[in-house]
Every structure is written in structure tokens, then in C-alpha cells.
C-alpha distance (Angstrom), angle and dihedral (degrees) to the residues before:
residue distance angle dihedral
X1 . . .
X2 3.83 . .
X3 3.70 108.8 .
X4 3.77 91.3 -169.4
X5 3.77 93.4 -133.9
X6 3.80 96.4 140.1
X7 3.76 112.3 125.0
X8 3.73 91.2 8.7
X9 3.84 119.0 127.1
X10 3.86 120.4 -145.1
X11 3.81 128.1 -172.2
X12 3.86 114.9 -147.6
X13 3.87 120.4 -174.0
X14 3.71 118.1 -156.9
X15 3.80 89.2 33.4
X16 3.81 101.8 147.5
X17 3.85 97.2 89.5
X18 3.70 145.8 -18.4
X19 3.75 119.6 26.0
X20 3.83 94.3 -6.9
X21 3.75 94.4 53.7
X22 3.89 91.7 45.9
X23 3.84 89.1 49.5
X24 3.81 92.3 51.6
X25 3.69 92.7 47.2
X26 3.77 94.6 50.8
X27 3.79 92.5 45.9
X28 3.74 89.5 52.7
X29 3.78 91.6 49.6
X30 3.82 88.4 53.5
X31 3.83 88.7 55.0
X32 3.80 102.4 -97.5
X33 3.72 124.3 134.4
X34 3.81 109.6 -126.9
X35 3.83 133.4 -153.6
X36 3.82 111.2 -163.1
X37 3.74 129.9 -173.5
X38 3.80 138.3 -175.6
X39 3.78 137.3 141.5
X40 3.83 96.5 -105.3
X41 3.78 104.4 83.7
X42 3.82 101.5 -168.6
X43 3.77 97.6 48.6
X44 3.70 91.4 43.9
X45 3.82 94.2 51.7
X46 3.86 89.7 46.4
X47 3.85 89.8 57.3
X48 3.78 93.0 49.0
X49 3.82 93.5 45.2
X50 3.79 90.1 51.2
X51 3.87 91.8 52.5
X52 3.84 91.8 46.0
X53 3.79 91.8 46.1
X54 3.87 90.2 54.5
X55 3.80 91.7 52.8
X56 3.80 99.4 -92.6
X57 3.77 128.4 118.1
X58 3.81 120.6 -116.0
X59 3.78 137.1 160.1
X60 3.80 121.2 -160.9
X61 3.81 119.3 -156.6
X62 3.82 118.3 179.9
X63 3.80 103.1 -130.6
X64 3.76 141.2 167.5
X65 3.74 102.6 -146.4
X66 3.82 93.3 -156.2
X67 3.85 89.2 66.8
X68 3.84 117.8 77.9
X69 3.76 92.6 -153.8
X70 3.87 91.0 56.3
X71 3.78 90.2 49.4
X72 3.78 91.7 48.6
X73 3.79 90.1 51.4
X74 3.88 91.0 48.9
X75 3.75 92.0 54.9
X76 3.81 95.5 41.2
X77 3.85 91.2 51.1
X78 3.75 92.3 48.1
X79 3.82 90.9 53.7
X80 3.77 90.0 45.2
X81 3.84 90.9 51.0
X82 3.84 103.5 36.2
X83 3.81 104.8 16.0
X84 3.77 99.6 -132.4
X85 3.79 145.3 35.5
X86 3.81 124.7 -136.1
X87 3.80 104.8 168.8
X88 3.76 143.8 11.9
X89 3.86 127.7 -153.0
X90 3.79 110.7 -163.1
X91 3.76 95.8 -156.8
X92 3.85 106.2 142.0
X93 3.80 115.9 115.8
X94 3.70 145.9 94.9
X95 3.83 134.7 -137.4
X96 3.79 121.9 -93.9
X97 3.78 118.3 175.6
X98 3.79 130.4 164.0
X99 3.78 140.4 122.7
X100 3.82 117.6 -60.2
X101 3.81 94.7 -114.5
X102 3.76 93.6 52.3
X103 3.86 92.4 60.0
X104 3.81 116.8 101.6
X105 3.79 123.3 -151.8
X106 3.78 88.0 -113.4
X107 3.90 90.5 56.5
X108 3.81 91.6 48.0
X109 3.82 91.2 50.6
X110 3.84 91.4 44.9
X111 3.84 95.0 50.5
X112 3.82 94.3 45.3
X113 3.81 92.2 46.7
X114 3.83 92.5 51.8
X115 3.83 99.6 41.4
X116 3.77 105.8 26.2
X117 3.86 112.7 18.3
X118 3.83 91.8 45.4
X119 3.78 91.8 55.5
X120 3.75 89.8 48.7
X121 3.73 95.5 50.9
X122 3.88 96.5 43.5
X123 3.76 91.4 46.4
X124 3.74 90.9 53.2
X125 3.78 90.4 50.7
X126 3.85 92.4 47.6
X127 3.75 100.4 44.0
X128 3.86 97.7 78.4
X129 3.77 88.7 53.2
X130 3.85 91.9 51.0
X131 3.80 89.4 51.3
X132 3.74 90.8 50.5
X133 3.84 92.0 60.0
X134 3.83 94.1 43.9
X135 3.84 99.3 -96.0
X136 3.68 140.5 -40.0
X137 3.73 145.9 177.5
X138 3.87 139.1 -71.2
X139 3.71 120.4 -169.4
X140 3.81 124.5 -171.8
X141 3.80 114.0 -156.8
X142 3.86 105.6 -142.4
X143 3.85 136.2 156.3
X144 3.75 135.2 -108.5
X145 3.76 88.0 -114.8
X146 3.76 85.8 74.9
X147 3.79 87.7 70.8
X148 3.71 101.2 34.3
X149 3.83 110.1 21.5
X150 3.86 115.5 -163.8
X151 3.73 130.6 -151.6
X152 3.89 110.9 -73.0
X153 3.85 92.1 14.2
X154 3.73 97.8 122.5
X155 3.00 144.9 149.3
X156 3.84 90.4 16.1
X157 3.81 96.2 51.8
X158 3.72 90.3 53.7
X159 3.88 95.8 45.9
X160 3.76 89.0 48.7
X161 3.82 91.9 50.1
X162 3.76 87.7 51.5
X163 3.84 90.3 51.0
X164 3.84 90.4 50.4
X165 3.83 90.8 53.5
X166 3.84 90.1 46.2
X167 3.83 90.7 52.2
X168 3.82 93.4 50.8
X169 3.78 93.9 46.2
X170 3.83 93.0 45.3
X171 3.85 90.4 51.7
X172 3.81 90.0 57.2
X173 3.81 91.6 48.8
X174 3.75 98.8 44.3
X175 3.76 103.4 37.3
X176 3.84 90.9 91.7
X177 3.92 85.6 62.8
X178 3.85 92.2 51.3
X179 3.82 88.7 -111.0
X180 3.79 112.1 143.1
X181 3.79 120.3 -153.7
X182 3.78 122.9 -166.0
X183 3.81 139.6 161.9
X184 3.77 127.8 -139.6
X185 3.84 112.7 -156.2
X186 3.77 112.1 -157.6
X187 3.78 130.5 -154.1
X188 3.82 118.8 -176.3
X189 3.79 113.6 -18.4
X190 3.75 131.1 167.3
X191 3.86 107.7 -94.5
X192 3.72 145.1 137.9
X193 3.81 92.1 -90.4
X194 3.75 90.1 71.6
X195 3.81 92.2 48.5
X196 3.89 87.8 53.8
X197 3.87 89.3 48.7
X198 3.74 91.0 52.0
X199 3.79 91.5 51.1
X200 3.82 92.1 48.2
X201 3.86 94.4 47.4
X202 3.78 98.1 39.7
X203 3.78 92.2 -118.8
X204 3.78 131.3 129.2
X205 3.80 116.2 -108.4
X206 3.77 87.8 -113.7
X207 3.75 91.1 57.6
X208 3.76 92.4 50.7
X209 3.86 90.2 52.6
X210 3.72 90.8 45.5
X211 3.79 89.4 57.4
X212 3.76 91.3 54.5
X213 3.82 99.1 47.3
X214 3.83 100.3 77.1
X215 3.76 90.6 71.4
X216 3.88 93.6 49.9
X217 3.85 115.8 83.9
X218 3.80 91.4 -152.3
X219 3.81 87.4 56.0
X220 3.85 99.9 -127.6
X221 3.73 144.7 68.9
X222 3.74 114.7 -98.8
X223 3.77 122.5 -105.6
X224 3.83 121.5 -118.7
X225 3.81 89.3 -127.8
X226 3.76 90.7 58.3
X227 3.80 89.8 53.5
X228 3.82 90.6 48.8
X229 3.77 90.4 51.5
X230 3.75 91.0 56.9
X231 3.74 93.7 47.9
X232 3.88 90.9 50.0
X233 3.80 89.2 53.1
X234 3.86 94.8 48.2
X235 3.81 94.3 51.5
X236 3.84 92.7 45.9
X237 3.73 133.8 86.8
X238 3.86 89.8 -105.1
X239 3.77 87.3 73.2
X240 3.82 94.8 45.7
X241 3.87 92.7 131.4
X242 3.82 98.2 44.3
X243 3.82 114.6 100.2
X244 3.75 136.5 137.2
X245 3.79 93.2 28.7
X246 3.75 128.3 139.7
X247 3.84 101.5 -156.2
X248 3.73 119.0 -163.2
X249 3.79 113.2 -136.5
X250 3.87 97.4 -176.8
X251 3.78 109.6 107.4
X252 3.74 90.6 -104.8
X253 3.88 95.5 -54.3
X254 3.79 100.6 127.6
X255 3.83 119.1 86.9
X256 3.83 89.2 -147.7
X257 3.89 123.6 74.5
């Protein structure tokens, strides 16, 4: 299937490892130019260098997505380097889950700033460029907890629920400009967070994944490449009539459709 991503330019936040890096690599393989950002400069540059060395086109911009000036620089450098923007993947974020009474005001503010406000600010910066090329795609990476929050799942479940509402409302506002907005709600996917958990708990990575699989109907943790395949489809012309959707990527785990 030709995704028609040649000559398209896609921004990916949180692109230095895990799902963001896998997404950038897959988009580049499909012919898109990718601009990736994250706070960790060395890992970010390594991902971009790998893409460029294999014949793709990647730009790495060290960015703190909670700072408007950094986001503005990320967008400006992308335009200077590639000349256009066709899609945005708001992927930056990290899990934070604990009982409600344990969450300080500072942690609430930090989580919302990273997962919610950053997506708002970057989307606002990107939308004029999407309009300039006749439309495009914005994808907010969320979590299934945004639909079905569990006990001790805050603040992440609340931030992700806000991101889902944002996605739906934006899709209504921006449809007239041929800008599609969707959300991908992840369950358990291979990523560096599980590597860190294995190190902290003295388990092997396989043991950590084995502990997650009983809750997943498909019986395994998702691969990062499978996530990247979905994102590549959603930003492509093959998904031209898909907008306002909160798509579960969880192997059937969530109780909500």
C-alpha cells in the first residue's frame, strides 16, 4: 500500500527513543521527512543520524515541550530546513500514577503541562502551516486510562482524558481546513519504561512483560513497530476520512470501545 508520504514533513515530539523514535524511523522509511524533538540531545541526535545514514531525512531539535520558546524554535527550524509541515504527532509524555490524595498541586501542574498544555501550544503553532499546504493531520498519543481510569491512575489518566476531549473538539473546529485530528490510546507497548522497571525490580525484561500479558486478550505486549505502523497510516492519505477518533492500541485490553 502506497501511503503517499513522499515529500511530506512530519513533526514527532518525544522522538529520542521508544515509540517516538520508532515512529520517526517508520515515517522516514515511507518517504516522509521527519523533525524530531526531545530534551535528551545525545539520544535524539543518534536517532536522526541513523535515519539520515539509511537514506532518510531527519532533523533533530533539542526541545523542552513545556516551554513555548522551545516549541516555537522547533517549528521555525523545521520550516527553515524542510519548507513545510504536513503532520504533527504529539507523543511526548511519561506515565505518572498514584492515589489521588498523594498528588501535590505541583505534580498536577507538571503532568498537565507536559501531556496536555504542550500539545495545545504546539498544535497552535503548527496549524497555520497545515492550512498553508491544504490540510494535514494531528495525532495526540494518549492512553486507555483516559477512557477507563483505574484506581491510583492519576494524574496521567486525567491528563489523557483531557487530551482525548481536546482531540475531539479540535477535529470539529479544524475539519473545514482539511485538518484531521485523532488520538491513539496505548495500552502496554514495548518501551524504555519497562527496561527501567526491570532494572529497578531486579527482573528480566521478559519477566516484566510476562507480568503484563494476563490482562491483554491478545496475550502479549505490543511491539513499537506495530505502533509506528498505525501512526504512519493515520498521517497518510490512506486515512483521509478518519478524524475525531480515539483509537485503542491495546490488544483488546480496554473495557471501552
